[in-house]
CHARMM internal coordinates of N, CA and C (Angstrom, degrees):
IC EDIT
DIST 1 N 1 CA 1.4251
DIST 1 CA 1 C 1.5442
ANGL 1 N 1 CA 1 C 109.97
DIST 1 C 2 N 1.3189
ANGL 1 CA 1 C 2 N 118.13
DIHE 1 N 1 CA 1 C 2 N -40.74
DIST 2 N 2 CA 1.4395
ANGL 1 C 2 N 2 CA 119.57
DIHE 1 CA 1 C 2 N 2 CA -175.95
DIST 2 CA 2 C 1.5380
ANGL 2 N 2 CA 2 C 110.34
DIHE 1 C 2 N 2 CA 2 C -66.81
DIST 2 C 3 N 1.2741
ANGL 2 CA 2 C 3 N 119.00
DIHE 2 N 2 CA 2 C 3 N -36.05
DIST 3 N 3 CA 1.4641
ANGL 2 C 3 N 3 CA 121.03
DIHE 2 CA 2 C 3 N 3 CA -179.65
DIST 3 CA 3 C 1.5635
ANGL 3 N 3 CA 3 C 108.48
DIHE 2 C 3 N 3 CA 3 C -69.59
DIST 3 C 4 N 1.2847
ANGL 3 CA 3 C 4 N 118.60
DIHE 3 N 3 CA 3 C 4 N -40.13
DIST 4 N 4 CA 1.4265
ANGL 3 C 4 N 4 CA 121.43
DIHE 3 CA 3 C 4 N 4 CA 177.14
DIST 4 CA 4 C 1.5465
ANGL 4 N 4 CA 4 C 111.55
DIHE 3 C 4 N 4 CA 4 C -62.67
DIST 4 C 5 N 1.3128
ANGL 4 CA 4 C 5 N 114.68
DIHE 4 N 4 CA 4 C 5 N -44.73
DIST 5 N 5 CA 1.4574
ANGL 4 C 5 N 5 CA 119.41
DIHE 4 CA 4 C 5 N 5 CA 177.46
DIST 5 CA 5 C 1.5230
ANGL 5 N 5 CA 5 C 111.98
DIHE 4 C 5 N 5 CA 5 C -62.07
DIST 5 C 6 N 1.3305
ANGL 5 CA 5 C 6 N 118.01
DIHE 5 N 5 CA 5 C 6 N -43.62
DIST 6 N 6 CA 1.4383
ANGL 5 C 6 N 6 CA 122.72
DIHE 5 CA 5 C 6 N 6 CA 179.65
DIST 6 CA 6 C 1.5127
ANGL 6 N 6 CA 6 C 108.73
DIHE 5 C 6 N 6 CA 6 C -65.01
DIST 6 C 7 N 1.2704
ANGL 6 CA 6 C 7 N 119.67
DIHE 6 N 6 CA 6 C 7 N -41.06
DIST 7 N 7 CA 1.5068
ANGL 6 C 7 N 7 CA 121.76
DIHE 6 CA 6 C 7 N 7 CA 179.15
DIST 7 CA 7 C 1.5283
ANGL 7 N 7 CA 7 C 110.66
DIHE 6 C 7 N 7 CA 7 C -64.09
DIST 7 C 8 N 1.2888
ANGL 7 CA 7 C 8 N 118.07
DIHE 7 N 7 CA 7 C 8 N -44.67
DIST 8 N 8 CA 1.4893
ANGL 7 C 8 N 8 CA 120.16
DIHE 7 CA 7 C 8 N 8 CA 178.59
DIST 8 CA 8 C 1.4947
ANGL 8 N 8 CA 8 C 111.16
DIHE 7 C 8 N 8 CA 8 C -66.09
DIST 8 C 9 N 1.2977
ANGL 8 CA 8 C 9 N 119.43
DIHE 8 N 8 CA 8 C 9 N -38.73
DIST 9 N 9 CA 1.4847
ANGL 8 C 9 N 9 CA 123.89
DIHE 8 CA 8 C 9 N 9 CA 177.88
DIST 9 CA 9 C 1.5337
ANGL 9 N 9 CA 9 C 110.85
DIHE 8 C 9 N 9 CA 9 C -64.39
DIST 9 C 10 N 1.2882
ANGL 9 CA 9 C 10 N 118.10
DIHE 9 N 9 CA 9 C 10 N -43.63
DIST 10 N 10 CA 1.4500
ANGL 9 C 10 N 10 CA 122.60
DIHE 9 CA 9 C 10 N 10 CA 178.57
DIST 10 CA 10 C 1.5254
ANGL 10 N 10 CA 10 C 110.72
DIHE 9 C 10 N 10 CA 10 C -65.39
DIST 10 C 11 N 1.3468
ANGL 10 CA 10 C 11 N 115.18
DIHE 10 N 10 CA 10 C 11 N -44.79
DIST 11 N 11 CA 1.4792
ANGL 10 C 11 N 11 CA 117.87
DIHE 10 CA 10 C 11 N 11 CA -179.12
DIST 11 CA 11 C 1.5640
ANGL 11 N 11 CA 11 C 110.14
DIHE 10 C 11 N 11 CA 11 C -64.96
DIST 11 C 12 N 1.3402
ANGL 11 CA 11 C 12 N 116.36
DIHE 11 N 11 CA 11 C 12 N -39.70
DIST 12 N 12 CA 1.4609
ANGL 11 C 12 N 12 CA 120.39
DIHE 11 CA 11 C 12 N 12 CA 179.36
DIST 12 CA 12 C 1.5180
ANGL 12 N 12 CA 12 C 109.66
DIHE 11 C 12 N 12 CA 12 C -63.78
DIST 12 C 13 N 1.3405
ANGL 12 CA 12 C 13 N 117.52
DIHE 12 N 12 CA 12 C 13 N -46.90
DIST 13 N 13 CA 1.4657
ANGL 12 C 13 N 13 CA 120.55
DIHE 12 CA 12 C 13 N 13 CA 178.77
DIST 13 CA 13 C 1.4886
ANGL 13 N 13 CA 13 C 111.86
DIHE 12 C 13 N 13 CA 13 C -58.90
DIST 13 C 14 N 1.3190
ANGL 13 CA 13 C 14 N 117.89
DIHE 13 N 13 CA 13 C 14 N -39.87
DIST 14 N 14 CA 1.4919
ANGL 13 C 14 N 14 CA 121.59
DIHE 13 CA 13 C 14 N 14 CA 178.45
DIST 14 CA 14 C 1.4982
ANGL 14 N 14 CA 14 C 111.99
DIHE 13 C 14 N 14 CA 14 C -63.85
DIST 14 C 15 N 1.3635
ANGL 14 CA 14 C 15 N 114.33
DIHE 14 N 14 CA 14 C 15 N -45.78
DIST 15 N 15 CA 1.4686
ANGL 14 C 15 N 15 CA 119.29
DIHE 14 CA 14 C 15 N 15 CA 179.51
DIST 15 CA 15 C 1.5514
ANGL 15 N 15 CA 15 C 110.81
DIHE 14 C 15 N 15 CA 15 C -62.99
DIST 15 C 16 N 1.2806
ANGL 15 CA 15 C 16 N 118.68
DIHE 15 N 15 CA 15 C 16 N -44.48
DIST 16 N 16 CA 1.4651
ANGL 15 C 16 N 16 CA 121.05
DIHE 15 CA 15 C 16 N 16 CA -176.59
DIST 16 CA 16 C 1.4948
ANGL 16 N 16 CA 16 C 112.16
DIHE 15 C 16 N 16 CA 16 C -69.20
DIST 16 C 17 N 1.3371
ANGL 16 CA 16 C 17 N 118.64
DIHE 16 N 16 CA 16 C 17 N -33.20
DIST 17 N 17 CA 1.4646
ANGL 16 C 17 N 17 CA 117.78
DIHE 16 CA 16 C 17 N 17 CA -174.84
DIST 17 CA 17 C 1.5570
ANGL 17 N 17 CA 17 C 114.84
DIHE 16 C 17 N 17 CA 17 C -100.69
DIST 17 C 18 N 1.3554
ANGL 17 CA 17 C 18 N 118.25
DIHE 17 N 17 CA 17 C 18 N -18.29
DIST 18 N 18 CA 1.4130
ANGL 17 C 18 N 18 CA 119.85
DIHE 17 CA 17 C 18 N 18 CA -172.29
DIST 18 CA 18 C 1.5487
ANGL 18 N 18 CA 18 C 117.50
DIHE 17 C 18 N 18 CA 18 C -115.39
DIST 18 C 19 N 1.3334
ANGL 18 CA 18 C 19 N 114.69
DIHE 18 N 18 CA 18 C 19 N -6.57
DIST 19 N 19 CA 1.4493
ANGL 18 C 19 N 19 CA 118.18
DIHE 18 CA 18 C 19 N 19 CA -175.26
DIST 19 CA 19 C 1.4972
ANGL 19 N 19 CA 19 C 112.25
DIHE 18 C 19 N 19 CA 19 C -119.63
DIST 19 C 20 N 1.2977
ANGL 19 CA 19 C 20 N 117.67
DIHE 19 N 19 CA 19 C 20 N 158.10
DIST 20 N 20 CA 1.4316
ANGL 19 C 20 N 20 CA 122.69
DIHE 19 CA 19 C 20 N 20 CA 178.62
DIST 20 CA 20 C 1.5301
ANGL 20 N 20 CA 20 C 110.25
DIHE 19 C 20 N 20 CA 20 C -65.18
DIST 20 C 21 N 1.3123
ANGL 20 CA 20 C 21 N 118.67
DIHE 20 N 20 CA 20 C 21 N -40.07
DIST 21 N 21 CA 1.4427
ANGL 20 C 21 N 21 CA 123.79
DIHE 20 CA 20 C 21 N 21 CA 178.67
DIST 21 CA 21 C 1.5797
ANGL 21 N 21 CA 21 C 107.92
DIHE 20 C 21 N 21 CA 21 C -59.14
DIST 21 C 22 N 1.3005
ANGL 21 CA 21 C 22 N 118.40
DIHE 21 N 21 CA 21 C 22 N -44.45
DIST 22 N 22 CA 1.4497
ANGL 21 C 22 N 22 CA 121.37
DIHE 21 CA 21 C 22 N 22 CA -179.54
DIST 22 CA 22 C 1.5384
ANGL 22 N 22 CA 22 C 113.55
DIHE 21 C 22 N 22 CA 22 C -63.37
DIST 22 C 23 N 1.3124
ANGL 22 CA 22 C 23 N 113.16
DIHE 22 N 22 CA 22 C 23 N -40.50
DIST 23 N 23 CA 1.4899
ANGL 22 C 23 N 23 CA 115.92
DIHE 22 CA 22 C 23 N 23 CA 177.48
DIST 23 CA 23 C 1.4875
ANGL 23 N 23 CA 23 C 110.04
DIHE 22 C 23 N 23 CA 23 C -67.42
DIST 23 C 24 N 1.3163
ANGL 23 CA 23 C 24 N 120.63
DIHE 23 N 23 CA 23 C 24 N -38.90
DIST 24 N 24 CA 1.4535
ANGL 23 C 24 N 24 CA 121.86
DIHE 23 CA 23 C 24 N 24 CA 176.59
DIST 24 CA 24 C 1.5304
ANGL 24 N 24 CA 24 C 111.99
DIHE 23 C 24 N 24 CA 24 C -62.72
DIST 24 C 25 N 1.3217
ANGL 24 CA 24 C 25 N 114.40
DIHE 24 N 24 CA 24 C 25 N -37.68
DIST 25 N 25 CA 1.5231
ANGL 24 C 25 N 25 CA 118.68
DIHE 24 CA 24 C 25 N 25 CA 178.21
DIST 25 CA 25 C 1.5259
ANGL 25 N 25 CA 25 C 109.60
DIHE 24 C 25 N 25 CA 25 C -64.89
DIST 25 C 26 N 1.3506
ANGL 25 CA 25 C 26 N 115.35
DIHE 25 N 25 CA 25 C 26 N -44.87
DIST 26 N 26 CA 1.4607
ANGL 25 C 26 N 26 CA 119.52
DIHE 25 CA 25 C 26 N 26 CA -178.71
DIST 26 CA 26 C 1.5407
ANGL 26 N 26 CA 26 C 110.38
DIHE 25 C 26 N 26 CA 26 C -63.68
DIST 26 C 27 N 1.3592
ANGL 26 CA 26 C 27 N 116.81
DIHE 26 N 26 CA 26 C 27 N -42.59
DIST 27 N 27 CA 1.4424
ANGL 26 C 27 N 27 CA 120.82
DIHE 26 CA 26 C 27 N 27 CA -179.76
DIST 27 CA 27 C 1.5111
ANGL 27 N 27 CA 27 C 109.26
DIHE 26 C 27 N 27 CA 27 C -64.56
DIST 27 C 28 N 1.2832
ANGL 27 CA 27 C 28 N 119.03
DIHE 27 N 27 CA 27 C 28 N -42.76
DIST 28 N 28 CA 1.4467
ANGL 27 C 28 N 28 CA 122.16
DIHE 27 CA 27 C 28 N 28 CA 178.45
DIST 28 CA 28 C 1.4984
ANGL 28 N 28 CA 28 C 111.84
DIHE 27 C 28 N 28 CA 28 C -60.70
DIST 28 C 29 N 1.3344
ANGL 28 CA 28 C 29 N 117.38
DIHE 28 N 28 CA 28 C 29 N -40.83
DIST 29 N 29 CA 1.4449
ANGL 28 C 29 N 29 CA 122.52
DIHE 28 CA 28 C 29 N 29 CA 179.49
DIST 29 CA 29 C 1.5253
ANGL 29 N 29 CA 29 C 112.92
DIHE 28 C 29 N 29 CA 29 C -69.02
DIST 29 C 30 N 1.3336
ANGL 29 CA 29 C 30 N 117.11
DIHE 29 N 29 CA 29 C 30 N -34.29
DIST 30 N 30 CA 1.4334
ANGL 29 C 30 N 30 CA 122.88
DIHE 29 CA 29 C 30 N 30 CA 178.33
DIST 30 CA 30 C 1.4999
ANGL 30 N 30 CA 30 C 112.53
DIHE 29 C 30 N 30 CA 30 C -71.56
DIST 30 C 31 N 1.2890
ANGL 30 CA 30 C 31 N 119.89
DIHE 30 N 30 CA 30 C 31 N -54.72
DIST 31 N 31 CA 1.4125
ANGL 30 C 31 N 31 CA 126.25
DIHE 30 CA 30 C 31 N 31 CA -178.64
DIST 31 CA 31 C 1.4832
ANGL 31 N 31 CA 31 C 113.14
DIHE 30 C 31 N 31 CA 31 C -152.62
DIST 31 C 32 N 1.3155
ANGL 31 CA 31 C 32 N 118.98
DIHE 31 N 31 CA 31 C 32 N 93.95
DIST 32 N 32 CA 1.4476
ANGL 31 C 32 N 32 CA 120.52
DIHE 31 CA 31 C 32 N 32 CA -172.32
DIST 32 CA 32 C 1.5544
ANGL 32 N 32 CA 32 C 114.94
DIHE 31 C 32 N 32 CA 32 C -61.51
DIST 32 C 33 N 1.3474
ANGL 32 CA 32 C 33 N 114.62
DIHE 32 N 32 CA 32 C 33 N -35.49
DIST 33 N 33 CA 1.4762
ANGL 32 C 33 N 33 CA 118.31
DIHE 32 CA 32 C 33 N 33 CA 179.83
DIST 33 CA 33 C 1.5805
ANGL 33 N 33 CA 33 C 109.74
DIHE 32 C 33 N 33 CA 33 C -68.59
DIST 33 C 34 N 1.2787
ANGL 33 CA 33 C 34 N 116.64
DIHE 33 N 33 CA 33 C 34 N -42.25
DIST 34 N 34 CA 1.4830
ANGL 33 C 34 N 34 CA 118.04
DIHE 33 CA 33 C 34 N 34 CA 176.78
DIST 34 CA 34 C 1.4847
ANGL 34 N 34 CA 34 C 111.87
DIHE 33 C 34 N 34 CA 34 C -65.13
DIST 34 C 35 N 1.3194
ANGL 34 CA 34 C 35 N 118.57
DIHE 34 N 34 CA 34 C 35 N -38.74
DIST 35 N 35 CA 1.4926
ANGL 34 C 35 N 35 CA 123.04
DIHE 34 CA 34 C 35 N 35 CA 176.41
DIST 35 CA 35 C 1.5197
ANGL 35 N 35 CA 35 C 109.24
DIHE 34 C 35 N 35 CA 35 C -62.70
DIST 35 C 36 N 1.3304
ANGL 35 CA 35 C 36 N 118.55
DIHE 35 N 35 CA 35 C 36 N -43.50
DIST 36 N 36 CA 1.4751
ANGL 35 C 36 N 36 CA 121.63
DIHE 35 CA 35 C 36 N 36 CA 178.77
DIST 36 CA 36 C 1.5134
ANGL 36 N 36 CA 36 C 110.99
DIHE 35 C 36 N 36 CA 36 C -61.45
DIST 36 C 37 N 1.2994
ANGL 36 CA 36 C 37 N 116.88
DIHE 36 N 36 CA 36 C 37 N -39.66
DIST 37 N 37 CA 1.5185
ANGL 36 C 37 N 37 CA 121.42
DIHE 36 CA 36 C 37 N 37 CA 179.85
DIST 37 CA 37 C 1.5283
ANGL 37 N 37 CA 37 C 108.53
DIHE 36 C 37 N 37 CA 37 C -72.07
DIST 37 C 38 N 1.3167
ANGL 37 CA 37 C 38 N 118.40
DIHE 37 N 37 CA 37 C 38 N -24.47
DIST 38 N 38 CA 1.4920
ANGL 37 C 38 N 38 CA 120.20
DIHE 37 CA 37 C 38 N 38 CA 179.34
DIST 38 CA 38 C 1.5043
ANGL 38 N 38 CA 38 C 110.66
DIHE 37 C 38 N 38 CA 38 C -84.60
DIST 38 C 39 N 1.3237
ANGL 38 CA 38 C 39 N 119.18
DIHE 38 N 38 CA 38 C 39 N -4.21
DIST 39 N 39 CA 1.4683
ANGL 38 C 39 N 39 CA 120.50
DIHE 38 CA 38 C 39 N 39 CA 177.82
DIST 39 CA 39 C 1.5167
ANGL 39 N 39 CA 39 C 114.77
DIHE 38 C 39 N 39 CA 39 C 102.70
DIST 39 C 40 N 1.2886
ANGL 39 CA 39 C 40 N 117.90
DIHE 39 N 39 CA 39 C 40 N 8.25
DIST 40 N 40 CA 1.4813
ANGL 39 C 40 N 40 CA 120.88
DIHE 39 CA 39 C 40 N 40 CA 178.25
DIST 40 CA 40 C 1.5016
ANGL 40 N 40 CA 40 C 109.94
DIHE 39 C 40 N 40 CA 40 C -83.07
DIST 40 C 41 N 1.2429
ANGL 40 CA 40 C 41 N 119.31
DIHE 40 N 40 CA 40 C 41 N 135.52
DIST 41 N 41 CA 1.4861
ANGL 40 C 41 N 41 CA 123.74
DIHE 40 CA 40 C 41 N 41 CA 175.01
DIST 41 CA 41 C 1.4921
ANGL 41 N 41 CA 41 C 110.23
DIHE 40 C 41 N 41 CA 41 C -80.04
DIST 41 C 42 N 1.3324
ANGL 41 CA 41 C 42 N 114.36
DIHE 41 N 41 CA 41 C 42 N 88.81
DIST 42 N 42 CA 1.4487
ANGL 41 C 42 N 42 CA 121.85
DIHE 41 CA 41 C 42 N 42 CA -170.50
DIST 42 CA 42 C 1.4962
ANGL 42 N 42 CA 42 C 113.18
DIHE 41 C 42 N 42 CA 42 C -64.01
DIST 42 C 43 N 1.2999
ANGL 42 CA 42 C 43 N 121.61
DIHE 42 N 42 CA 42 C 43 N -39.44
DIST 43 N 43 CA 1.5085
ANGL 42 C 43 N 43 CA 121.87
DIHE 42 CA 42 C 43 N 43 CA 178.56
DIST 43 CA 43 C 1.4989
ANGL 43 N 43 CA 43 C 109.49
DIHE 42 C 43 N 43 CA 43 C -64.27
DIST 43 C 44 N 1.3182
ANGL 43 CA 43 C 44 N 119.18
DIHE 43 N 43 CA 43 C 44 N -40.36
DIST 44 N 44 CA 1.4622
ANGL 43 C 44 N 44 CA 121.55
DIHE 43 CA 43 C 44 N 44 CA 179.04
DIST 44 CA 44 C 1.5751
ANGL 44 N 44 CA 44 C 110.02
DIHE 43 C 44 N 44 CA 44 C -63.21
DIST 44 C 45 N 1.3435
ANGL 44 CA 44 C 45 N 115.75
DIHE 44 N 44 CA 44 C 45 N -39.60
DIST 45 N 45 CA 1.4704
ANGL 44 C 45 N 45 CA 118.97
DIHE 44 CA 44 C 45 N 45 CA -176.41
DIST 45 CA 45 C 1.5631
ANGL 45 N 45 CA 45 C 109.26
DIHE 44 C 45 N 45 CA 45 C -70.00
DIST 45 C 46 N 1.3415
ANGL 45 CA 45 C 46 N 115.59
DIHE 45 N 45 CA 45 C 46 N -34.19
DIST 46 N 46 CA 1.4621
ANGL 45 C 46 N 46 CA 117.91
DIHE 45 CA 45 C 46 N 46 CA 178.40
DIST 46 CA 46 C 1.4913
ANGL 46 N 46 CA 46 C 109.64
DIHE 45 C 46 N 46 CA 46 C -67.60
DIST 46 C 47 N 1.3232
ANGL 46 CA 46 C 47 N 117.50
DIHE 46 N 46 CA 46 C 47 N -41.02
DIST 47 N 47 CA 1.4768
ANGL 46 C 47 N 47 CA 120.93
DIHE 46 CA 46 C 47 N 47 CA 178.92
DIST 47 CA 47 C 1.5146
ANGL 47 N 47 CA 47 C 111.19
DIHE 46 C 47 N 47 CA 47 C -62.45
DIST 47 C 48 N 1.3239
ANGL 47 CA 47 C 48 N 117.06
DIHE 47 N 47 CA 47 C 48 N -43.17
DIST 48 N 48 CA 1.4566
ANGL 47 C 48 N 48 CA 121.61
DIHE 47 CA 47 C 48 N 48 CA 177.98
DIST 48 CA 48 C 1.4970
ANGL 48 N 48 CA 48 C 110.57
DIHE 47 C 48 N 48 CA 48 C -62.88
DIST 48 C 49 N 1.3443
ANGL 48 CA 48 C 49 N 118.00
DIHE 48 N 48 CA 48 C 49 N -45.04
DIST 49 N 49 CA 1.4585
ANGL 48 C 49 N 49 CA 118.45
DIHE 48 CA 48 C 49 N 49 CA -178.97
DIST 49 CA 49 C 1.5587
ANGL 49 N 49 CA 49 C 110.37
DIHE 48 C 49 N 49 CA 49 C -63.60
DIST 49 C 50 N 1.3334
ANGL 49 CA 49 C 50 N 117.99
DIHE 49 N 49 CA 49 C 50 N -41.15
DIST 50 N 50 CA 1.4504
ANGL 49 C 50 N 50 CA 118.13
DIHE 49 CA 49 C 50 N 50 CA -179.14
DIST 50 CA 50 C 1.5287
ANGL 50 N 50 CA 50 C 111.19
DIHE 49 C 50 N 50 CA 50 C -69.56
DIST 50 C 51 N 1.3238
ANGL 50 CA 50 C 51 N 118.30
DIHE 50 N 50 CA 50 C 51 N -35.02
DIST 51 N 51 CA 1.4699
ANGL 50 C 51 N 51 CA 120.65
DIHE 50 CA 50 C 51 N 51 CA 176.60
DIST 51 CA 51 C 1.5147
ANGL 51 N 51 CA 51 C 110.10
DIHE 50 C 51 N 51 CA 51 C -63.54
DIST 51 C 52 N 1.3154
ANGL 51 CA 51 C 52 N 117.03
DIHE 51 N 51 CA 51 C 52 N -41.56
DIST 52 N 52 CA 1.4794
ANGL 51 C 52 N 52 CA 120.18
DIHE 51 CA 51 C 52 N 52 CA 179.31
DIST 52 CA 52 C 1.5046
ANGL 52 N 52 CA 52 C 111.24
DIHE 51 C 52 N 52 CA 52 C -65.88
DIST 52 C 53 N 1.3343
ANGL 52 CA 52 C 53 N 116.52
DIHE 52 N 52 CA 52 C 53 N -38.05
DIST 53 N 53 CA 1.4562
ANGL 52 C 53 N 53 CA 120.77
DIHE 52 CA 52 C 53 N 53 CA 177.93
DIST 53 CA 53 C 1.5851
ANGL 53 N 53 CA 53 C 110.14
DIHE 52 C 53 N 53 CA 53 C -63.54
DIST 53 C 54 N 1.3136
ANGL 53 CA 53 C 54 N 113.44
DIHE 53 N 53 CA 53 C 54 N -40.78
DIST 54 N 54 CA 1.5168
ANGL 53 C 54 N 54 CA 117.83
DIHE 53 CA 53 C 54 N 54 CA 176.63
DIST 54 CA 54 C 1.5005
ANGL 54 N 54 CA 54 C 111.30
DIHE 53 C 54 N 54 CA 54 C -65.81
DIST 54 C 55 N 1.3154
ANGL 54 CA 54 C 55 N 118.96
DIHE 54 N 54 CA 54 C 55 N -38.88
DIST 55 N 55 CA 1.4638
ANGL 54 C 55 N 55 CA 124.27
DIHE 54 CA 54 C 55 N 55 CA 177.40
DIST 55 CA 55 C 1.5675
ANGL 55 N 55 CA 55 C 109.26
DIHE 54 C 55 N 55 CA 55 C -61.05
DIST 55 C 56 N 1.2716
ANGL 55 CA 55 C 56 N 115.16
DIHE 55 N 55 CA 55 C 56 N -45.64
DIST 56 N 56 CA 1.5000
ANGL 55 C 56 N 56 CA 121.30
DIHE 55 CA 55 C 56 N 56 CA 179.84
DIST 56 CA 56 C 1.5103
ANGL 56 N 56 CA 56 C 110.06
DIHE 55 C 56 N 56 CA 56 C -63.36
DIST 56 C 57 N 1.3639
ANGL 56 CA 56 C 57 N 119.21
DIHE 56 N 56 CA 56 C 57 N -43.29
DIST 57 N 57 CA 1.4243
ANGL 56 C 57 N 57 CA 123.44
DIHE 56 CA 56 C 57 N 57 CA 177.14
DIST 57 CA 57 C 1.4931
ANGL 57 N 57 CA 57 C 110.94
DIHE 56 C 57 N 57 CA 57 C -62.20
DIST 57 C 58 N 1.2889
ANGL 57 CA 57 C 58 N 119.62
DIHE 57 N 57 CA 57 C 58 N -41.38
DIST 58 N 58 CA 1.4642
ANGL 57 C 58 N 58 CA 122.50
DIHE 57 CA 57 C 58 N 58 CA 178.05
DIST 58 CA 58 C 1.5502
ANGL 58 N 58 CA 58 C 110.93
DIHE 57 C 58 N 58 CA 58 C -64.79
DIST 58 C 59 N 1.3036
ANGL 58 CA 58 C 59 N 116.50
DIHE 58 N 58 CA 58 C 59 N -38.11
DIST 59 N 59 CA 1.4631
ANGL 58 C 59 N 59 CA 120.01
DIHE 58 CA 58 C 59 N 59 CA 179.68
DIST 59 CA 59 C 1.4930
ANGL 59 N 59 CA 59 C 110.18
DIHE 58 C 59 N 59 CA 59 C -70.26
DIST 59 C 60 N 1.3190
ANGL 59 CA 59 C 60 N 119.08
DIHE 59 N 59 CA 59 C 60 N -36.40
DIST 60 N 60 CA 1.4954
ANGL 59 C 60 N 60 CA 120.46
DIHE 59 CA 59 C 60 N 60 CA 177.08
DIST 60 CA 60 C 1.5079
ANGL 60 N 60 CA 60 C 108.81
DIHE 59 C 60 N 60 CA 60 C -67.85
DIST 60 C 61 N 1.2995
ANGL 60 CA 60 C 61 N 119.75
DIHE 60 N 60 CA 60 C 61 N -38.91
DIST 61 N 61 CA 1.5019
ANGL 60 C 61 N 61 CA 122.46
DIHE 60 CA 60 C 61 N 61 CA -179.02
DIST 61 CA 61 C 1.5072
ANGL 61 N 61 CA 61 C 109.27
DIHE 60 C 61 N 61 CA 61 C -63.97
DIST 61 C 62 N 1.3626
ANGL 61 CA 61 C 62 N 115.92
DIHE 61 N 61 CA 61 C 62 N -42.52
DIST 62 N 62 CA 1.4793
ANGL 61 C 62 N 62 CA 120.21
DIHE 61 CA 61 C 62 N 62 CA 178.23
DIST 62 CA 62 C 1.4836
ANGL 62 N 62 CA 62 C 110.95
DIHE 61 C 62 N 62 CA 62 C -64.04
DIST 62 C 63 N 1.3490
ANGL 62 CA 62 C 63 N 118.69
DIHE 62 N 62 CA 62 C 63 N -47.10
DIST 63 N 63 CA 1.4476
ANGL 62 C 63 N 63 CA 120.59
DIHE 62 CA 62 C 63 N 63 CA 176.63
DIST 63 CA 63 C 1.4829
ANGL 63 N 63 CA 63 C 114.52
DIHE 62 C 63 N 63 CA 63 C -60.70
DIST 63 C 64 N 1.3351
ANGL 63 CA 63 C 64 N 118.45
DIHE 63 N 63 CA 63 C 64 N -39.16
DIST 64 N 64 CA 1.4512
ANGL 63 C 64 N 64 CA 122.69
DIHE 63 CA 63 C 64 N 64 CA 178.34
DIST 64 CA 64 C 1.5322
ANGL 64 N 64 CA 64 C 108.72
DIHE 63 C 64 N 64 CA 64 C -63.36
DIST 64 C 65 N 1.3661
ANGL 64 CA 64 C 65 N 119.60
DIHE 64 N 64 CA 64 C 65 N -46.86
DIST 65 N 65 CA 1.4357
ANGL 64 C 65 N 65 CA 120.67
DIHE 64 CA 64 C 65 N 65 CA -179.28
DIST 65 CA 65 C 1.5767
ANGL 65 N 65 CA 65 C 110.22
DIHE 64 C 65 N 65 CA 65 C -66.00
DIST 65 C 66 N 1.3061
ANGL 65 CA 65 C 66 N 117.63
DIHE 65 N 65 CA 65 C 66 N -35.17
DIST 66 N 66 CA 1.4880
ANGL 65 C 66 N 66 CA 119.27
DIHE 65 CA 65 C 66 N 66 CA 178.94
DIST 66 CA 66 C 1.5256
ANGL 66 N 66 CA 66 C 109.94
DIHE 65 C 66 N 66 CA 66 C -69.96
DIST 66 C 67 N 1.3540
ANGL 66 CA 66 C 67 N 118.94
DIHE 66 N 66 CA 66 C 67 N -37.15
DIST 67 N 67 CA 1.4200
ANGL 66 C 67 N 67 CA 119.71
DIHE 66 CA 66 C 67 N 67 CA -179.87
DIST 67 CA 67 C 1.4923
ANGL 67 N 67 CA 67 C 113.69
DIHE 66 C 67 N 67 CA 67 C -70.23
DIST 67 C 68 N 1.3631
ANGL 67 CA 67 C 68 N 116.33
DIHE 67 N 67 CA 67 C 68 N -37.35
DIST 68 N 68 CA 1.4632
ANGL 67 C 68 N 68 CA 118.39
DIHE 67 CA 67 C 68 N 68 CA -178.44
DIST 68 CA 68 C 1.5647
ANGL 68 N 68 CA 68 C 112.90
DIHE 67 C 68 N 68 CA 68 C -86.12
DIST 68 C 69 N 1.3552
ANGL 68 CA 68 C 69 N 116.23
DIHE 68 N 68 CA 68 C 69 N -4.54
DIST 69 N 69 CA 1.4800
ANGL 68 C 69 N 69 CA 122.65
DIHE 68 CA 68 C 69 N 69 CA -179.18
DIST 69 CA 69 C 1.5069
ANGL 69 N 69 CA 69 C 109.39
DIHE 68 C 69 N 69 CA 69 C 58.93
DIST 69 C 70 N 1.2615
ANGL 69 CA 69 C 70 N 120.54
DIHE 69 N 69 CA 69 C 70 N 23.62
DIST 70 N 70 CA 1.4605
ANGL 69 C 70 N 70 CA 121.44
DIHE 69 CA 69 C 70 N 70 CA 176.32
DIST 70 CA 70 C 1.5077
ANGL 70 N 70 CA 70 C 106.86
DIHE 69 C 70 N 70 CA 70 C -162.67
DIST 70 C 71 N 1.2766
ANGL 70 CA 70 C 71 N 116.42
DIHE 70 N 70 CA 70 C 71 N 167.08
DIST 71 N 71 CA 1.4465
ANGL 70 C 71 N 71 CA 122.82
DIHE 70 CA 70 C 71 N 71 CA 178.12
DIST 71 CA 71 C 1.5185
ANGL 71 N 71 CA 71 C 109.10
DIHE 70 C 71 N 71 CA 71 C -136.53
DIST 71 C 72 N 1.3188
ANGL 71 CA 71 C 72 N 117.00
DIHE 71 N 71 CA 71 C 72 N 137.22
DIST 72 N 72 CA 1.4753
ANGL 71 C 72 N 72 CA 122.00
DIHE 71 CA 71 C 72 N 72 CA 176.88
DIST 72 CA 72 C 1.4918
ANGL 72 N 72 CA 72 C 106.16
DIHE 71 C 72 N 72 CA 72 C -126.64
DIST 72 C 73 N 1.3864
ANGL 72 CA 72 C 73 N 117.16
DIHE 72 N 72 CA 72 C 73 N 147.35
DIST 73 N 73 CA 1.4279
ANGL 72 C 73 N 73 CA 117.34
DIHE 72 CA 72 C 73 N 73 CA -178.42
DIST 73 CA 73 C 1.5358
ANGL 73 N 73 CA 73 C 115.06
DIHE 72 C 73 N 73 CA 73 C -68.58
DIST 73 C 74 N 1.2858
ANGL 73 CA 73 C 74 N 118.06
DIHE 73 N 73 CA 73 C 74 N -16.72
DIST 74 N 74 CA 1.4653
ANGL 73 C 74 N 74 CA 120.76
DIHE 73 CA 73 C 74 N 74 CA -177.79
DIST 74 CA 74 C 1.5678
ANGL 74 N 74 CA 74 C 113.38
DIHE 73 C 74 N 74 CA 74 C -97.83
DIST 74 C 75 N 1.3130
ANGL 74 CA 74 C 75 N 119.38
DIHE 74 N 74 CA 74 C 75 N 13.05
DIST 75 N 75 CA 1.4844
ANGL 74 C 75 N 75 CA 122.66
DIHE 74 CA 74 C 75 N 75 CA 179.69
DIST 75 CA 75 C 1.5689
ANGL 75 N 75 CA 75 C 111.11
DIHE 74 C 75 N 75 CA 75 C -73.07
END
COOR INIT
IC SEED 1 N 1 CA 1 C
IC BUILD
């Protein structure tokens, strides 16, 4: 699990600091009205951010179930 977490953290840091998508996400998070005025599609960036958060939550759930060798509905 530590290696998976480190890999996701490094990939996220790379995307946020080195790509246009990452900069748009940061700008949207800082000030969405200013980002909109600068030409960033704010609604699209919010959907992408929420989808990525859901993806990370699913990965964490899978890693937790794999680590515990079982799954319970109340985890």
